C-alpha positions as CSV (number, residue, x, y, z in Angstrom):
1,X,17.3,61.6,6.4
2,X,16.9,60.6,3.1
3,X,16.3,57.2,0.9
4,X,18.7,55.7,-1.0
5,X,17.6,53.4,-3.8
6,X,19.5,49.6,-2.7
7,X,18.2,47.5,-5.0
8,X,15.5,45.9,-7.6
9,X,13.1,43.2,-6.2
10,X,14.4,41.1,-8.1
11,X,17.4,41.1,-7.5
12,X,16.7,39.6,-3.6
13,X,14.1,36.7,-3.2
14,X,13.9,34.2,0.1
15,X,16.6,33.3,2.2
16,X,18.5,35.9,-0.3
17,X,21.6,38.3,2.4
18,X,22.6,41.6,-0.5
19,X,25.3,43.4,0.3
20,X,25.1,47.0,-0.4
21,X,27.1,49.8,-0.1
22,X,25.5,53.0,0.5
23,X,27.7,56.1,1.4
24,X,30.4,54.9,3.9
25,X,28.1,52.4,5.0
26,X,27.9,48.7,5.2
27,X,24.8,47.2,4.6
28,X,23.3,44.0,4.1
29,X,19.3,43.8,2.6
30,X,17.6,39.8,4.0
31,X,14.2,38.8,2.7
32,X,12.8,36.4,5.1
33,X,9.1,35.6,5.9
34,X,8.7,37.5,2.3
35,X,9.6,40.5,4.8
36,X,12.9,42.5,3.9
37,X,15.3,43.9,6.6
38,X,18.2,46.4,6.1
39,X,20.8,45.9,8.8
40,X,24.8,47.1,9.0
41,X,26.8,44.4,8.0
42,X,30.1,44.2,9.5
43,X,29.6,42.1,13.3
44,X,29.2,44.9,16.0
45,X,32.2,42.6,17.8
46,X,34.3,42.5,15.4
47,X,34.9,43.4,11.6
48,X,33.5,40.0,10.4
49,X,31.2,40.2,7.5
50,X,27.9,38.5,8.9
51,X,26.5,38.8,5.1
52,X,28.9,35.7,4.9
53,X,27.1,34.3,8.3
54,X,24.7,31.9,8.8
55,X,20.6,32.6,8.1
56,X,18.1,31.3,10.7
57,X,14.6,32.1,11.4
58,X,14.4,35.8,12.6
59,X,18.1,35.9,12.8
60,X,22.2,35.5,11.3
61,X,25.0,34.4,13.0
62,X,28.7,35.7,12.9
63,X,31.4,33.5,11.0
64,X,33.2,34.3,13.1
65,X,32.8,34.1,17.0
66,X,29.1,32.7,16.5
67,X,26.7,36.1,17.7
68,X,23.8,36.5,16.4
69,X,21.6,38.7,15.7
70,X,17.5,39.5,15.3
71,X,16.8,40.7,12.1
72,X,13.5,42.5,13.3
73,X,16.2,45.0,15.8
74,X,19.5,44.2,15.2
75,X,19.7,43.2,18.7
76,X,22.8,40.9,20.1
77,X,21.2,38.0,21.5
78,X,24.5,36.4,22.6
79,X,27.9,37.1,23.4
80,X,30.5,37.9,21.8
81,X,28.9,41.2,20.3
82,X,26.4,42.8,23.1
83,X,25.7,46.1,20.9
84,X,23.4,45.8,18.4
85,X,23.0,46.5,14.2
86,X,21.9,49.4,13.6
87,X,18.6,48.0,11.3
88,X,17.0,50.7,8.6
89,X,13.5,51.5,7.3
90,X,12.9,50.2,4.0
91,X,10.5,51.5,1.2
92,X,9.7,49.1,-2.6
93,X,8.2,52.2,-5.3
94,X,7.1,49.4,-8.0
95,X,10.3,47.8,-9.1
96,X,12.5,49.0,-6.9
97,X,13.9,49.1,-2.5
98,X,14.8,52.0,-1.7
99,X,17.0,51.9,2.3
100,X,16.8,55.8,4.7
101,X,20.1,56.3,5.1
102,X,21.0,60.0,7.5
């Protein structure tokens, strides 16, 4: 496992969904209620980009078939998606946000 710089703190604000690519992974950073979440960006049901979805309290909803995923752990909350999104650890070091990948 290694830590990769994702962005700086001033690049993400409350309610933002920020798309990042790390190696071959398509990820998104989401800030909600002051907490930053790092999750896979592609829906586990179809190849839809969740960063284009709908952010609500504690979840993001796919713009294609409306499956929702819990930000805290990536769990799929409703069909058609059944598999969870992968969640990544983050750390803040100075002004930089890092994502743990491996």
